[in-house]
Structure formats: structure tokens, C-alpha cells
C-alpha positions, -999 to 999 in steps of 0.1 A, spaced: 884 57 128 850 62 144 832 56 111 847 21 108 836 10 143 805 -13 147 778 -2 171 780 -18 205 746 -36 201 759 -53 169 789 -66 187 767 -79 215 743 -96 191 772 -114 173 786 -126 206 752 -138 217 746 -157 185 781 -174 187 774 -185 223 740 -198 214 754 -217 185 781 -234 206 755 -244 233 733 -259 206 761 -280 192 771 -293 226 735 -302 233 731 -322 201 764 -339 206 754 -349 241 721 -364 229 738 -384 202 763 -399 227 735 -409 252 708 -419 227 689 -451 234 710 -464 264 709 -501 269 691 -509 237 716 -533 223 729 -567 234 757 -564 260 791 -571 246 798 -597 273 765 -616 268 769 -654 265 752 -668 234 742 -705 230 725 -722 201 690 -736 208 678 -758 181 641 -765 175 633 -788 146 651 -773 116 657 -739 131 683 -725 154 680 -695 177 711 -678 190 700 -673 225 714 -649 250 717 -667 284 700 -653 315 710 -677 342 714 -655 373 687 -636 393 701 -603 381 700 -613 344 666 -629 347 652 -598 364 666 -576 336 655 -599 307 649 -580 275 636 -549 293 651 -516 281 659 -530 246 647 -513 215 650 -543 193 664 -578 189 688 -588 161 674 -612 135 681 -648 146 685 -640 183 665 -645 214 670 -650 252 671 -683 271 662 -681 308 677 -708 329 664 -717 363 681 -738 390 654 -765 390 620 -771 375 593 -748 390 563 -728 380 575 -695 365 557 -662 357 567 -636 332 555 -600 324 565 -572 300 574 -544 323 596 -519 305 598 -542 275 589 -527 241 595 -557 218 565 -579 211 576 -614 221 566 -651 220 579 -673 248 582 -710 251 581 -727 285 605 -756 283 607 -786 306 639 -801 320 640 -827 292 637 -800 265 600 -806 257 581 -774 251 552 -773 275 534 -742 262 539 -712 239 525 -677 247 525 -643 231 534 -613 252 526 -576 244 548 -546 250 545 -530 285 518 -555 295 519 -562 333 497 -593 330 514 -624 344 520 -652 320 527 -684 340 537 -718 331 511 -745 335 536 -770 349 572 -770 362 597 -759 337 635 -752 338 639 -730 307 621 -702 290 630 -691 254 619 -657 242 619 -648 205 602 -623 182 565 -626 184 550 -650 159 583 -669 154 569 -702 165 537 -699 145 555 -689 113 573 -723 115 544 -744 126 561 -751 159 537 -762 187 538 -774 223 551 -810 224 580 -804 201 615 -807 217 641 -780 220 677 -790 221 692 -771 250 731 -771 251 734 -779 288 771 -783 285 774 -746 275 754 -733 304 766 -724 339 763 -746 369 727 -736 373 715 -767 356 745 -790 361 733 -803 395 696 -809 396 698 -814 434 711 -779 441 684 -761 462 667 -734 441 660 -699 455 624 -688 457 617 -681 420 603 -647 410 587 -638 377 610 -630 349 610 -599 326 604 -601 291 601 -601 291 614 -607 325 604 -627 355 583 -605 378 598 -592 410 604 -617 438 575 -625 460 548 -618 433 546 -651 416 532 -685 424 552 -707 446 571 -736 431 551 -767 423 541 -768 388 588 -692 377 635 -574 279 660 -572 200 647 -626 186 650 -651 159 637 -642 124 632 -663 93 661 -646 75 686 -656 102 718 -671 88 715 -700 112 681 -711 100 677 -733 69 653 -720 43 618 -735 44 607 -758 16 584 -741 -9 
């Protein structure tokens, strides 16, 4: 009956609202699926323990040019107790910056024998170069302030598990490519850092691998 039929404009309005609702749901679903890309540690990341005094950092290994360039850039956070260990082919002067890195970091420049040469703080997105004062073979990145909170200073030794690393440090005589700064960080792009000579989650106090400090 004509009296029971809805006006055409009502039917069009209902259809429009249904279509609009479906589009909105699809948009929200897409955003949730693609939210914060690359902000977590890769599933295939190699993790090694780096012990300094009484504390241990579970360090993600960056021992190739690709991994060193990426560093911790693009990460939203670091899990408690974790950091990143940059491994270079041979001792050299290395430079780091914080391009595309949003996590405040502290970095330790570590010599071939494990001695920590210097410790520096790095601020998010800062493009200032932070260079080692002498040749180093490793750089350890952790949450900013981690070293200071434990009273760790340059001169202390880090125990680097060389047997768990790749061939990058197995043969000291292997010629090293021209080092580039590392991102952070991360080493800076190739060709921007000092020549060899003297080259982007971090450990936290509550980490299970760290013994409690004496009161």
C-alpha cells in the first residue's frame, strides 16, 4: 500500500549512512593494522649478553652495514633490559647521530679489548655528530642515563661475547670498509664521518638479567 511505503529521500539517507559507516570501519581497521610500523625489535634479531660490572644488557647485534645504518631509528621504544651492540670490522674512529631516532639514548664507545673509552648522551632527532675520541670496535646503546644510574664510567670493562658474534670481529686482519656514522642512534651516512685513525626500545634497572643494587 502507498501509505506503508517510505519516501525516496529516507531510503537514500539510510543507504548513505550505511555506506558511510562501512567506510569508517574499514578505515579504522586499516589504521590499526598499520599502526607504528617498525617500532618493535625484529623477530630475527640476534641477541647477545653484554656484561658490565654487575649488570647485563641483552644487546641486539648490528654487525653489517645495513644493520648499522638502520640502528634504532624508527623504533618507538626499547624493551627493559635491552640495547643495541654495533660491531665494526676493525678498530676505527666512529661517528653517530640520532636521525629518525625518537628514543633518548646513552652510548658507550668500546675498544677492541672491551675497555669503555667514553660514554655520551644522545638526544632524539639530533643530527649532531657524536664521535669516538679514539679507535673503537664496538658501540653499545642503552636507555639514556643507564650508565650514570649504576655509577659506570669510562675505564670500566665490558665483556663482549666475541664467540657469539659473526665473522666481523673473528679476524682482526680483515680489511674494513670505509666506516660511516651509525644511527642511533645510527652511524651517519657513508662519506660524512672522519676517516679511520682514532666510526634507532635499552637496559633498565628492573631488567630480569640485572642483579638488584645493594641498599
